[in-house]
py3Dmol code that shows the C-alpha trace and the ligand (Angstrom):
import py3Dmol

protein = """\
ATOM      1  CA  MET A   1    -110.936   7.614 -63.884  1.00  0.00           C
ATOM      2  CA  GLY A   2    -113.084   7.302 -60.765  1.00  0.00           C
ATOM      3  CA  THR A   3    -116.326   9.116 -60.169  1.00  0.00           C
ATOM      4  CA  ARG A   4    -116.000  12.209 -58.032  1.00  0.00           C
ATOM      5  CA  LYS A   5    -119.054  13.912 -56.609  1.00  0.00           C
ATOM      6  CA  LEU A   6    -119.017  17.659 -56.938  1.00  0.00           C
ATOM      7  CA  THR A   7    -120.901  19.604 -54.335  1.00  0.00           C
ATOM      8  CA  ALA A   8    -123.551  22.015 -55.493  1.00  0.00           C
ATOM      9  CA  LEU A   9    -123.099  25.584 -54.439  1.00  0.00           C
ATOM     10  CA  ALA A  10    -125.688  28.300 -54.771  1.00  0.00           C
ATOM     11  CA  LEU A  11    -123.869  31.430 -55.795  1.00  0.00           C
ATOM     12  CA  GLY A  12    -124.554  34.789 -57.286  1.00  0.00           C
ATOM     13  CA  ALA A  13    -127.647  36.297 -58.791  1.00  0.00           C
ATOM     14  CA  THR A  14    -130.824  34.628 -59.964  1.00  0.00           C
ATOM     15  CA  LEU A  15    -131.828  34.887 -63.581  1.00  0.00           C
ATOM     16  CA  LEU A  16    -135.460  34.667 -64.538  1.00  0.00           C
ATOM     17  CA  LEU A  17    -135.617  32.899 -67.852  1.00  0.00           C
ATOM     18  CA  ALA A  18    -137.924  34.712 -70.207  1.00  0.00           C
ATOM     19  CA  ALA A  19    -139.152  31.729 -72.147  1.00  0.00           C
ATOM     20  CA  GLY A  20    -142.891  32.303 -71.934  1.00  0.00           C
ATOM     21  CA  SER A  21    -143.031  29.031 -70.067  1.00  0.00           C
ATOM     22  CA  ALA A  22    -143.828  27.729 -66.633  1.00  0.00           C
ATOM     23  CA  LEU A  23    -140.104  27.774 -65.945  1.00  0.00           C
ATOM     24  CA  SER A  24    -138.955  28.812 -62.493  1.00  0.00           C
ATOM     25  CA  ASP A  25    -135.487  30.151 -61.971  1.00  0.00           C
ATOM     26  CA  ILE A  26    -131.932  28.962 -61.716  1.00  0.00           C
ATOM     27  CA  ARG A  27    -128.941  30.533 -60.029  1.00  0.00           C
ATOM     28  CA  THR A  28    -126.394  32.134 -62.309  1.00  0.00           C
ATOM     29  CA  ILE A  29    -123.019  33.760 -61.866  1.00  0.00           C
ATOM     30  CA  SER A  30    -121.403  36.676 -63.674  1.00  0.00           C
ATOM     31  CA  SER A  31    -117.930  37.011 -65.009  1.00  0.00           C
ATOM     32  CA  ARG A  32    -116.670  40.089 -66.869  1.00  0.00           C
ATOM     33  CA  GLY A  33    -120.233  41.228 -67.547  1.00  0.00           C
ATOM     34  CA  GLU A  34    -121.293  37.847 -68.971  1.00  0.00           C
ATOM     35  CA  VAL A  35    -123.902  35.569 -67.410  1.00  0.00           C
ATOM     36  CA  TYR A  36    -123.063  31.909 -66.789  1.00  0.00           C
ATOM     37  CA  VAL A  37    -125.015  28.964 -65.401  1.00  0.00           C
ATOM     38  CA  PRO A  38    -122.761  26.611 -63.383  1.00  0.00           C
ATOM     39  CA  LEU A  39    -123.246  22.885 -63.972  1.00  0.00           C
ATOM     40  CA  ASN A  40    -123.388  22.668 -60.157  1.00  0.00           C
ATOM     41  CA  ASN A  41    -126.627  24.675 -60.267  1.00  0.00           C
ATOM     42  CA  ILE A  42    -128.120  22.805 -63.226  1.00  0.00           C
ATOM     43  CA  ALA A  43    -127.833  19.487 -61.366  1.00  0.00           C
ATOM     44  CA  PRO A  44    -130.175  20.380 -58.468  1.00  0.00           C
ATOM     45  CA  TYR A  45    -132.465  22.256 -60.870  1.00  0.00           C
ATOM     46  CA  TYR A  46    -133.119  18.982 -62.748  1.00  0.00           C
ATOM     47  CA  GLY A  47    -132.764  16.784 -59.671  1.00  0.00           C
ATOM     48  CA  MET A  48    -129.622  15.238 -61.160  1.00  0.00           C
ATOM     49  CA  GLN A  49    -126.464  13.829 -59.676  1.00  0.00           C
ATOM     50  CA  ILE A  50    -123.296  15.457 -60.962  1.00  0.00           C
ATOM     51  CA  SER A  51    -120.045  13.548 -61.356  1.00  0.00           C
ATOM     52  CA  GLN A  52    -116.786  13.745 -63.219  1.00  0.00           C
ATOM     53  CA  THR A  53    -116.738  10.744 -65.552  1.00  0.00           C
ATOM     54  CA  GLY A  54    -113.430  11.410 -67.293  1.00  0.00           C
ATOM     55  CA  LYS A  55    -110.556  13.866 -67.488  1.00  0.00           C
ATOM     56  CA  ASP A  56    -112.664  16.231 -69.556  1.00  0.00           C
ATOM     57  CA  ARG A  57    -116.184  14.907 -69.001  1.00  0.00           C
ATOM     58  CA  ILE A  58    -118.817  15.963 -66.473  1.00  0.00           C
ATOM     59  CA  GLN A  59    -122.046  14.034 -66.303  1.00  0.00           C
ATOM     60  CA  LEU A  60    -125.423  15.086 -64.903  1.00  0.00           C
ATOM     61  CA  LYS A  61    -127.897  12.259 -64.522  1.00  0.00           C
ATOM     62  CA  ASN A  62    -131.256  11.363 -63.108  1.00  0.00           C
ATOM     63  CA  LYS A  63    -133.711   8.532 -63.769  1.00  0.00           C
ATOM     64  CA  TRP A  64    -134.891  10.023 -67.071  1.00  0.00           C
ATOM     65  CA  HIS A  65    -132.049  12.037 -68.584  1.00  0.00           C
ATOM     66  CA  THR A  66    -128.302  12.012 -68.963  1.00  0.00           C
ATOM     67  CA  LEU A  67    -126.362  15.159 -69.850  1.00  0.00           C
ATOM     68  CA  GLU A  68    -122.673  14.920 -70.570  1.00  0.00           C
ATOM     69  CA  PHE A  69    -120.490  17.998 -70.994  1.00  0.00           C
ATOM     70  CA  GLU A  70    -116.980  18.168 -72.386  1.00  0.00           C
ATOM     71  CA  THR A  71    -114.927  20.819 -70.623  1.00  0.00           C
ATOM     72  CA  ASP A  72    -113.486  23.708 -72.684  1.00  0.00           C
ATOM     73  CA  SER A  73    -115.621  22.417 -75.556  1.00  0.00           C
ATOM     74  CA  ARG A  74    -118.885  23.185 -77.331  1.00  0.00           C
ATOM     75  CA  ARG A  75    -119.888  19.546 -77.406  1.00  0.00           C
ATOM     76  CA  CYS A  76    -122.478  18.098 -75.059  1.00  0.00           C
ATOM     77  CA  TRP A  77    -124.542  14.927 -75.245  1.00  0.00           C
ATOM     78  CA  ILE A  78    -128.191  15.008 -74.313  1.00  0.00           C
ATOM     79  CA  ASN A  79    -129.549  11.498 -73.772  1.00  0.00           C
ATOM     80  CA  GLY A  80    -126.708  10.204 -75.919  1.00  0.00           C
ATOM     81  CA  ALA A  81    -127.073  12.543 -78.920  1.00  0.00           C
ATOM     82  CA  LEU A  82    -124.509  15.255 -79.640  1.00  0.00           C
ATOM     83  CA  VAL A  83    -125.825  18.808 -79.357  1.00  0.00           C
ATOM     84  CA  TRP A  84    -123.422  21.671 -80.134  1.00  0.00           C
ATOM     85  CA  LEU A  85    -123.402  24.536 -77.650  1.00  0.00           C
ATOM     86  CA  ASN A  86    -122.985  28.134 -78.800  1.00  0.00           C
ATOM     87  CA  ASN A  87    -119.986  28.570 -76.517  1.00  0.00           C
ATOM     88  CA  PRO A  88    -117.539  26.230 -74.765  1.00  0.00           C
ATOM     89  CA  VAL A  89    -118.186  25.023 -71.235  1.00  0.00           C
ATOM     90  CA  ARG A  90    -115.769  27.231 -69.274  1.00  0.00           C
ATOM     91  CA  LYS A  91    -114.324  27.228 -65.823  1.00  0.00           C
ATOM     92  CA  ILE A  92    -115.524  30.323 -63.991  1.00  0.00           C
ATOM     93  CA  GLY A  93    -113.717  30.558 -60.668  1.00  0.00           C
ATOM     94  CA  TRP A  94    -113.723  26.978 -59.402  1.00  0.00           C
ATOM     95  CA  GLN A  95    -116.691  25.625 -61.306  1.00  0.00           C
ATOM     96  CA  TRP A  96    -117.586  24.663 -64.863  1.00  0.00           C
ATOM     97  CA  ALA A  97    -120.389  26.736 -66.355  1.00  0.00           C
ATOM     98  CA  LEU A  98    -122.480  27.234 -69.490  1.00  0.00           C
ATOM     99  CA  LYS A  99    -122.690  30.685 -70.965  1.00  0.00           C
ATOM    100  CA  ASP A 100    -126.170  32.135 -71.288  1.00  0.00           C
ATOM    101  CA  PRO A 101    -128.129  31.175 -73.496  1.00  0.00           C
ATOM    102  CA  ASP A 102    -126.690  27.675 -73.793  1.00  0.00           C
ATOM    103  CA  PHE A 103    -128.716  26.680 -70.778  1.00  0.00           C
ATOM    104  CA  ALA A 104    -131.940  28.577 -71.574  1.00  0.00           C
ATOM    105  CA  LYS A 105    -132.077  28.025 -75.339  1.00  0.00           C
ATOM    106  CA  THR A 106    -130.131  24.827 -75.945  1.00  0.00           C
ATOM    107  CA  VAL A 107    -130.197  22.519 -72.905  1.00  0.00           C
ATOM    108  CA  GLU A 108    -133.632  23.476 -71.555  1.00  0.00           C
ATOM    109  CA  PRO A 109    -135.708  22.926 -74.749  1.00  0.00           C
ATOM    110  CA  SER A 110    -133.769  19.700 -75.350  1.00  0.00           C
ATOM    111  CA  VAL A 111    -134.330  18.285 -71.851  1.00  0.00           C
ATOM    112  CA  ARG A 112    -137.806  19.704 -71.138  1.00  0.00           C
ATOM    113  CA  PRO A 113    -139.330  20.393 -74.583  1.00  0.00           C
ATOM    114  CA  TYR A 114    -142.875  20.213 -73.197  1.00  0.00           C
ATOM    115  CA  ALA A 115    -142.172  23.300 -71.060  1.00  0.00           C
ATOM    116  CA  PHE A 116    -141.748  25.440 -74.184  1.00  0.00           C
ATOM    117  CA  LEU A 117    -144.224  24.067 -76.714  1.00  0.00           C
ATOM    118  CA  LYS A 118    -147.613  25.126 -75.339  1.00  0.00           C
ATOM    119  CA  ASN A 119    -148.259  27.377 -78.325  1.00  0.00           C
ATOM    120  CA  ALA A 120    -146.722  25.117 -80.941  1.00  0.00           C
ATOM    121  CA  GLY A 121    -148.959  23.514 -83.536  1.00  0.00           C
ATOM    122  CA  SER A 122    -149.086  19.775 -84.094  1.00  0.00           C
ATOM    123  CA  ARG A 123    -151.358  19.194 -87.091  1.00  0.00           C
ATOM    124  CA  VAL A 124    -149.332  19.586 -90.287  1.00  0.00           C
ATOM    125  CA  VAL A 125    -145.835  18.423 -91.218  1.00  0.00           C
ATOM    126  CA  VAL A 126    -144.212  19.715 -94.413  1.00  0.00           C
ATOM    127  CA  LEU A 127    -141.235  17.742 -95.687  1.00  0.00           C
ATOM    128  CA  ASP A 128    -138.885  19.397 -98.139  1.00  0.00           C
ATOM    129  CA  PRO A 129    -136.892  17.091-100.424  1.00  0.00           C
ATOM    130  CA  GLY A 130    -133.759  19.148-101.111  1.00  0.00           C
ATOM    131  CA  HIS A 131    -132.844  20.203-104.683  1.00  0.00           C
ATOM    132  CA  GLY A 132    -134.707  19.028-107.817  1.00  0.00           C
ATOM    133  CA  GLY A 133    -134.794  19.538-111.589  1.00  0.00           C
ATOM    134  CA  SER A 134    -131.558  20.961-112.976  1.00  0.00           C
ATOM    135  CA  ASP A 135    -130.359  21.452-109.383  1.00  0.00           C
ATOM    136  CA  THR A 136    -129.155  17.911-108.726  1.00  0.00           C
ATOM    137  CA  GLY A 137    -127.399  18.572-105.414  1.00  0.00           C
ATOM    138  CA  ALA A 138    -124.414  16.381-104.508  1.00  0.00           C
ATOM    139  CA  THR A 139    -123.415  13.423-106.683  1.00  0.00           C
ATOM    140  CA  SER A 140    -122.249  10.083-105.287  1.00  0.00           C
ATOM    141  CA  PRO A 141    -119.349   8.029-106.728  1.00  0.00           C
ATOM    142  CA  ARG A 142    -121.923   5.856-108.537  1.00  0.00           C
ATOM    143  CA  LYS A 143    -123.480   9.040-109.967  1.00  0.00           C
ATOM    144  CA  ILE A 144    -126.609   9.030-107.848  1.00  0.00           C
ATOM    145  CA  HIS A 145    -127.931  12.556-107.355  1.00  0.00           C
ATOM    146  CA  GLU A 146    -128.849  13.964-103.959  1.00  0.00           C
ATOM    147  CA  LYS A 147    -132.186  15.214-105.371  1.00  0.00           C
ATOM    148  CA  LEU A 148    -133.371  11.595-105.930  1.00  0.00           C
ATOM    149  CA  LEU A 149    -132.289  10.428-102.532  1.00  0.00           C
ATOM    150  CA  THR A 150    -133.995  13.308-100.698  1.00  0.00           C
ATOM    151  CA  LYS A 151    -137.234  12.579-102.560  1.00  0.00           C
ATOM    152  CA  ASN A 152    -137.030   8.867-101.813  1.00  0.00           C
ATOM    153  CA  ILE A 153    -136.501   9.487 -98.086  1.00  0.00           C
ATOM    154  CA  ALA A 154    -139.237  12.159 -98.008  1.00  0.00           C
ATOM    155  CA  ASN A 155    -141.717   9.636 -99.470  1.00  0.00           C
ATOM    156  CA  ARG A 156    -140.748   7.079 -96.844  1.00  0.00           C
ATOM    157  CA  VAL A 157    -140.957   9.563 -93.950  1.00  0.00           C
ATOM    158  CA  ARG A 158    -144.368  10.666 -95.224  1.00  0.00           C
ATOM    159  CA  ASN A 159    -145.646   7.062 -95.290  1.00  0.00           C
ATOM    160  CA  LEU A 160    -144.426   6.429 -91.753  1.00  0.00           C
ATOM    161  CA  LEU A 161    -145.997   9.628 -90.386  1.00  0.00           C
ATOM    162  CA  GLN A 162    -149.268   9.121 -92.271  1.00  0.00           C
ATOM    163  CA  ALA A 163    -149.486   5.625 -90.759  1.00  0.00           C
ATOM    164  CA  ARG A 164    -149.585   7.429 -87.392  1.00  0.00           C
ATOM    165  CA  GLY A 165    -152.450   9.662 -88.583  1.00  0.00           C
ATOM    166  CA  ILE A 166    -150.264  12.753 -89.107  1.00  0.00           C
ATOM    167  CA  THR A 167    -150.991  15.103 -92.031  1.00  0.00           C
ATOM    168  CA  VAL A 168    -147.942  15.435 -94.285  1.00  0.00           C
ATOM    169  CA  TYR A 169    -147.236  17.487 -97.411  1.00  0.00           C
ATOM    170  CA  LEU A 170    -144.129  17.585 -99.571  1.00  0.00           C
ATOM    171  CA  THR A 171    -142.799  20.793-101.112  1.00  0.00           C
ATOM    172  CA  ARG A 172    -142.304  18.907-104.384  1.00  0.00           C
ATOM    173  CA  GLU A 173    -143.928  15.739-105.661  1.00  0.00           C
ATOM    174  CA  ASP A 174    -141.796  15.421-108.777  1.00  0.00           C
ATOM    175  CA  ASP A 175    -138.327  16.228-110.055  1.00  0.00           C
ATOM    176  CA  ARG A 176    -138.522  19.978-110.536  1.00  0.00           C
ATOM    177  CA  ASN A 177    -136.611  23.147-109.756  1.00  0.00           C
ATOM    178  CA  LEU A 178    -137.961  24.874-106.686  1.00  0.00           C
ATOM    179  CA  SER A 179    -136.421  28.030-105.215  1.00  0.00           C
ATOM    180  CA  LEU A 180    -135.546  28.122-101.530  1.00  0.00           C
ATOM    181  CA  THR A 181    -138.005  30.969-100.985  1.00  0.00           C
ATOM    182  CA  GLU A 182    -140.786  28.989-102.671  1.00  0.00           C
ATOM    183  CA  ARG A 183    -140.188  26.068-100.297  1.00  0.00           C
ATOM    184  CA  GLY A 184    -140.919  28.314 -97.298  1.00  0.00           C
ATOM    185  CA  LYS A 185    -143.956  29.766 -99.057  1.00  0.00           C
ATOM    186  CA  ILE A 186    -145.365  26.293 -99.679  1.00  0.00           C
ATOM    187  CA  ALA A 187    -144.962  25.507 -95.976  1.00  0.00           C
ATOM    188  CA  ALA A 188    -146.810  28.744 -95.136  1.00  0.00           C
ATOM    189  CA  ARG A 189    -149.641  27.971 -97.621  1.00  0.00           C
ATOM    190  CA  ARG A 190    -150.032  24.523 -96.037  1.00  0.00           C
ATOM    191  CA  ASN A 191    -150.142  26.100 -92.559  1.00  0.00           C
ATOM    192  CA  ALA A 192    -147.205  23.921 -91.584  1.00  0.00           C
ATOM    193  CA  ASP A 193    -146.537  23.349 -87.899  1.00  0.00           C
ATOM    194  CA  VAL A 194    -143.251  21.564 -88.614  1.00  0.00           C
ATOM    195  CA  PHE A 195    -140.898  22.016 -91.585  1.00  0.00           C
ATOM    196  CA  VAL A 196    -138.093  19.538 -92.205  1.00  0.00           C
ATOM    197  CA  SER A 197    -135.745  19.922 -95.165  1.00  0.00           C
ATOM    198  CA  LEU A 198    -133.911  16.784 -96.284  1.00  0.00           C
ATOM    199  CA  HIS A 199    -130.381  16.807 -97.690  1.00  0.00           C
ATOM    200  CA  ALA A 200    -127.307  14.667 -98.113  1.00  0.00           C
ATOM    201  CA  ASP A 201    -123.808  16.037 -97.673  1.00  0.00           C
ATOM    202  CA  SER A 202    -120.685  15.904 -99.820  1.00  0.00           C
ATOM    203  CA  ALA A 203    -117.045  16.264 -98.732  1.00  0.00           C
ATOM    204  CA  GLY A 204    -114.408  13.877-100.023  1.00  0.00           C
ATOM    205  CA  THR A 205    -114.532  10.137 -99.441  1.00  0.00           C
ATOM    206  CA  THR A 206    -113.916   9.859 -95.686  1.00  0.00           C
ATOM    207  CA  ALA A 207    -116.297  12.338 -94.029  1.00  0.00           C
ATOM    208  CA  GLU A 208    -119.261  10.482 -92.601  1.00  0.00           C
ATOM    209  CA  GLY A 209    -122.293  10.731 -90.403  1.00  0.00           C
ATOM    210  CA  ALA A 210    -125.640  12.434 -89.928  1.00  0.00           C
ATOM    211  CA  GLY A 211    -126.319  15.918 -88.590  1.00  0.00           C
ATOM    212  CA  THR A 212    -129.343  18.110 -88.011  1.00  0.00           C
ATOM    213  CA  PHE A 213    -129.192  21.879 -88.492  1.00  0.00           C
ATOM    214  CA  ILE A 214    -131.376  24.488 -86.858  1.00  0.00           C
ATOM    215  CA  LEU A 215    -131.289  28.270 -87.305  1.00  0.00           C
ATOM    216  CA  ALA A 216    -128.458  30.083 -85.497  1.00  0.00           C
ATOM    217  CA  LEU A 217    -129.523  32.446 -82.718  1.00  0.00           C
ATOM    218  CA  PRO A 218    -129.179  36.173 -83.395  1.00  0.00           C
ATOM    219  CA  GLN A 219    -125.831  37.500 -82.129  1.00  0.00           C
ATOM    220  CA  HIS A 220    -124.421  33.989 -81.966  1.00  0.00           C
ATOM    221  CA  TYR A 221    -122.100  32.134 -84.285  1.00  0.00           C
ATOM    222  CA  SER A 222    -123.201  29.345 -86.546  1.00  0.00           C
ATOM    223  CA  THR A 223    -121.562  26.097 -85.415  1.00  0.00           C
ATOM    224  CA  HIS A 224    -118.945  26.100 -88.160  1.00  0.00           C
ATOM    225  CA  SER A 225    -117.999  29.783 -87.985  1.00  0.00           C
ATOM    226  CA  TYR A 226    -117.374  29.906 -84.239  1.00  0.00           C
ATOM    227  CA  GLY A 227    -114.882  32.621 -83.387  1.00  0.00           C
ATOM    228  CA  LYS A 228    -114.688  34.006 -86.939  1.00  0.00           C
ATOM    229  CA  GLY A 229    -115.649  37.665 -87.329  1.00  0.00           C
ATOM    230  CA  THR A 230    -118.722  39.017 -85.563  1.00  0.00           C
ATOM    231  CA  PRO A 231    -121.882  36.906 -85.542  1.00  0.00           C
ATOM    232  CA  SER A 232    -124.930  38.352 -87.303  1.00  0.00           C
ATOM    233  CA  ALA A 233    -127.305  40.223 -85.010  1.00  0.00           C
ATOM    234  CA  THR A 234    -130.192  39.933 -87.478  1.00  0.00           C
ATOM    235  CA  SER A 235    -133.300  38.208 -86.195  1.00  0.00           C
ATOM    236  CA  HIS A 236    -134.844  36.246 -89.049  1.00  0.00           C
ATOM    237  CA  PRO A 237    -138.499  35.093 -89.265  1.00  0.00           C
ATOM    238  CA  GLY A 238    -137.342  31.608 -88.217  1.00  0.00           C
ATOM    239  CA  ASN A 239    -135.839  33.004 -84.997  1.00  0.00           C
ATOM    240  CA  LYS A 240    -139.378  33.399 -83.630  1.00  0.00           C
ATOM    241  CA  PHE A 241    -139.162  29.651 -83.040  1.00  0.00           C
ATOM    242  CA  ASP A 242    -135.706  29.362 -81.451  1.00  0.00           C
ATOM    243  CA  LEU A 243    -136.845  27.189 -78.539  1.00  0.00           C
ATOM    244  CA  ALA A 244    -139.090  24.964 -80.654  1.00  0.00           C
ATOM    245  CA  ASN A 245    -136.345  24.709 -83.306  1.00  0.00           C
ATOM    246  CA  GLN A 246    -133.999  23.323 -80.672  1.00  0.00           C
ATOM    247  CA  ALA A 247    -136.639  20.908 -79.345  1.00  0.00           C
ATOM    248  CA  LEU A 248    -137.328  19.659 -82.892  1.00  0.00           C
ATOM    249  CA  GLY A 249    -133.679  19.426 -83.929  1.00  0.00           C
ATOM    250  CA  THR A 250    -132.669  17.520 -80.800  1.00  0.00           C
ATOM    251  CA  ARG A 251    -135.530  15.042 -81.196  1.00  0.00           C
ATOM    252  CA  ILE A 252    -134.698  14.330 -84.839  1.00  0.00           C
ATOM    253  CA  GLN A 253    -130.984  13.877 -84.175  1.00  0.00           C
ATOM    254  CA  GLN A 254    -131.605  11.632 -81.146  1.00  0.00           C
ATOM    255  CA  TYR A 255    -133.884   9.291 -83.079  1.00  0.00           C
ATOM    256  CA  LEU A 256    -131.911   9.426 -86.326  1.00  0.00           C
ATOM    257  CA  VAL A 257    -128.586   8.304 -84.843  1.00  0.00           C
ATOM    258  CA  LYS A 258    -130.372   5.738 -82.688  1.00  0.00           C
ATOM    259  CA  SER A 259    -132.069   4.262 -85.755  1.00  0.00           C
ATOM    260  CA  THR A 260    -129.062   4.281 -88.108  1.00  0.00           C
ATOM    261  CA  SER A 261    -126.072   3.956 -85.699  1.00  0.00           C
ATOM    262  CA  GLN A 262    -124.317   6.468 -87.958  1.00  0.00           C
ATOM    263  CA  ASN A 263    -121.497   8.722 -86.824  1.00  0.00           C
ATOM    264  CA  ASP A 264    -123.273  11.426 -84.765  1.00  0.00           C
ATOM    265  CA  ARG A 265    -122.394  14.872 -86.141  1.00  0.00           C
ATOM    266  CA  GLY A 266    -124.844  16.496 -83.780  1.00  0.00           C
ATOM    267  CA  VAL A 267    -127.429  19.251 -83.734  1.00  0.00           C
ATOM    268  CA  LYS A 268    -125.731  22.263 -85.272  1.00  0.00           C
ATOM    269  CA  ARG A 269    -126.693  25.848 -85.994  1.00  0.00           C
ATOM    270  CA  ALA A 270    -126.512  27.590 -89.357  1.00  0.00           C
ATOM    271  CA  ARG A 271    -128.256  30.403 -91.219  1.00  0.00           C
ATOM    272  CA  PHE A 272    -129.474  28.407 -94.205  1.00  0.00           C
ATOM    273  CA  GLN A 273    -132.106  30.257 -96.209  1.00  0.00           C
ATOM    274  CA  VAL A 274    -134.861  27.636 -95.718  1.00  0.00           C
ATOM    275  CA  LEU A 275    -134.320  27.885 -91.955  1.00  0.00           C
ATOM    276  CA  ARG A 276    -134.223  31.708 -91.958  1.00  0.00           C
ATOM    277  CA  GLU A 277    -137.465  31.927 -93.917  1.00  0.00           C
ATOM    278  CA  ALA A 278    -139.321  29.040 -92.285  1.00  0.00           C
ATOM    279  CA  PRO A 279    -142.855  30.028 -91.189  1.00  0.00           C
ATOM    280  CA  CYS A 280    -142.805  27.481 -88.341  1.00  0.00           C
ATOM    281  CA  PRO A 281    -140.304  25.447 -86.276  1.00  0.00           C
ATOM    282  CA  ALA A 282    -137.826  23.970 -88.728  1.00  0.00           C
ATOM    283  CA  ALA A 283    -134.808  21.703 -89.099  1.00  0.00           C
ATOM    284  CA  LEU A 284    -132.564  20.621 -91.960  1.00  0.00           C
ATOM    285  CA  VAL A 285    -131.241  17.062 -91.916  1.00  0.00           C
ATOM    286  CA  GLU A 286    -127.950  16.137 -93.589  1.00  0.00           C
ATOM    287  CA  MET A 287    -128.581  12.399 -93.596  1.00  0.00           C
ATOM    288  CA  ALA A 288    -125.180  11.142 -94.785  1.00  0.00           C
ATOM    289  CA  PHE A 289    -122.127  11.967 -96.901  1.00  0.00           C
ATOM    290  CA  ILE A 290    -122.939  10.421-100.258  1.00  0.00           C
ATOM    291  CA  THR A 291    -119.419  11.146-101.533  1.00  0.00           C
ATOM    292  CA  ASN A 292    -118.165   8.546 -99.026  1.00  0.00           C
ATOM    293  CA  PRO A 293    -118.501   5.086-100.680  1.00  0.00           C
ATOM    294  CA  LYS A 294    -119.421   3.469 -97.358  1.00  0.00           C
ATOM    295  CA  GLU A 295    -122.258   5.918 -96.734  1.00  0.00           C
ATOM    296  CA  GLU A 296    -123.274   5.778-100.389  1.00  0.00           C
ATOM    297  CA  ARG A 297    -123.835   2.021-100.006  1.00  0.00           C
ATOM    298  CA  PHE A 298    -125.824   2.667 -96.842  1.00  0.00           C
ATOM    299  CA  VAL A 299    -128.158   5.283 -98.332  1.00  0.00           C
ATOM    300  CA  LEU A 300    -128.685   3.268-101.532  1.00  0.00           C
ATOM    301  CA  SER A 301    -129.620   0.107 -99.616  1.00  0.00           C
ATOM    302  CA  LYS A 302    -133.241  -0.531 -98.758  1.00  0.00           C
ATOM    303  CA  SER A 303    -132.360  -1.196 -95.114  1.00  0.00           C
ATOM    304  CA  GLY A 304    -130.348   2.039 -94.948  1.00  0.00           C
ATOM    305  CA  GLN A 305    -133.230   4.034 -96.401  1.00  0.00           C
ATOM    306  CA  ASP A 306    -135.647   2.362 -93.971  1.00  0.00           C
ATOM    307  CA  LYS A 307    -133.447   3.234 -91.000  1.00  0.00           C
ATOM    308  CA  ILE A 308    -132.921   6.856 -92.049  1.00  0.00           C
ATOM    309  CA  ALA A 309    -136.630   7.404 -92.756  1.00  0.00           C
ATOM    310  CA  ARG A 310    -137.663   5.701 -89.531  1.00  0.00           C
ATOM    311  CA  GLY A 311    -135.250   7.798 -87.470  1.00  0.00           C
ATOM    312  CA  ILE A 312    -136.468  11.084 -88.975  1.00  0.00           C
ATOM    313  CA  ALA A 313    -140.147  10.079 -88.703  1.00  0.00           C
ATOM    314  CA  ASP A 314    -139.715   8.926 -85.089  1.00  0.00           C
ATOM    315  CA  GLY A 315    -137.961  12.198 -84.240  1.00  0.00           C
ATOM    316  CA  ILE A 316    -140.766  14.289 -85.740  1.00  0.00           C
ATOM    317  CA  ALA A 317    -143.384  12.116 -83.993  1.00  0.00           C
ATOM    318  CA  ALA A 318    -141.543  12.499 -80.665  1.00  0.00           C
ATOM    319  CA  TYR A 319    -141.547  16.289 -81.107  1.00  0.00           C
ATOM    320  CA  LEU A 320    -145.311  16.229 -81.825  1.00  0.00           C
ATOM    321  CA  HIS A 321    -145.760  14.104 -78.709  1.00  0.00           C
ATOM    322  CA  ASP A 322    -143.824  16.706 -76.700  1.00  0.00           C
ATOM    323  CA  ILE A 323    -146.319  19.299 -77.948  1.00  0.00           C
ATOM    324  CA  SER A 324    -149.299  17.202 -76.883  1.00  0.00           C
ATOM    325  CA  ARG A 325    -147.662  16.826 -73.472  1.00  0.00           C
ATOM    326  CA  ALA A 326    -147.162  20.608 -73.276  1.00  0.00           C
ATOM    327  CA  LYS A 327    -150.856  21.265 -73.856  1.00  0.00           C
ATOM    328  CA  LYS A 328    -152.042  18.979 -71.057  1.00  0.00           C
TER     329      LYS A 328
END
"""
ligand_1 = """\
1
ZN
Zn -128.374 19.526 -100.359
"""
view = py3Dmol.view(width=600, height=400)
view.addModel(protein, "pdb")
view.setStyle({"model": 0}, {"cartoon": {"style": "trace"}})
view.addModel(ligand_1, "xyz")
view.setStyle({"model": 1}, {"stick": {}})
view.zoomTo()
view.show()
């Protein structure tokens, strides 16, 4: 499929994005009372070229960033990492468009995190090794428990971050039961600026890959329940950090899949309790499916553990760097 240039067209009303940032505005269009941001307007906003790169792919690109959107789909790739949109990219009239707030709260904090992190803290990272004690989490074919793996990776991520001079605490230092509420409270007591919960997934023997979850936006579906029932309108404590959550989640996923070359399951949204109750920007990493023998081998190998820990640590460090850039 050849590359076809689409012409940008300025159409419709202008939406001021209330992000508490130095953000200017972008042109939007309305359809049936809903607000959309055409990809044709996002391209000039970022100084990007827009082109159709496949039957169902539209790419926006400049020297620094590449955005790729799949039409009629919630999948987009931001600098190569999969980020799930809240709603599919839809054709409105003659042009493909994102529904608000997929531009303002998903794409923007992923592409320009520094524009939204002026008030974010950068001193203390709290890592949360999932499960513990009688709560073993998932079990691998060779009977390795998730709780041991999450602790192992947490130790490694801590070492890597401490080597960069970053202060790191763990929610648990030993193999003990710890309630989900207590994990958030520990983060609050430590004055955490970043909270990252570590988990491994389980689902049969063929599912594979790494994904990073952030808290679902109020009035929007979680990634896996899209279109089912009515999404919760409740705003949880963690929703105070929606933009920073996205910036953090995107950074971790980008660096994790780059480091491990795992199947990229993307940045997804869910209403997990540790994310709802997080006292600061937060993400939950599902590092692999340990019920899949191939991924089990990977996570039990020293090189696999090194790659996973390095990816997560690099992602957190990149997010902290975005904050330092925001404060300049
Ligand atoms: Zn788990």
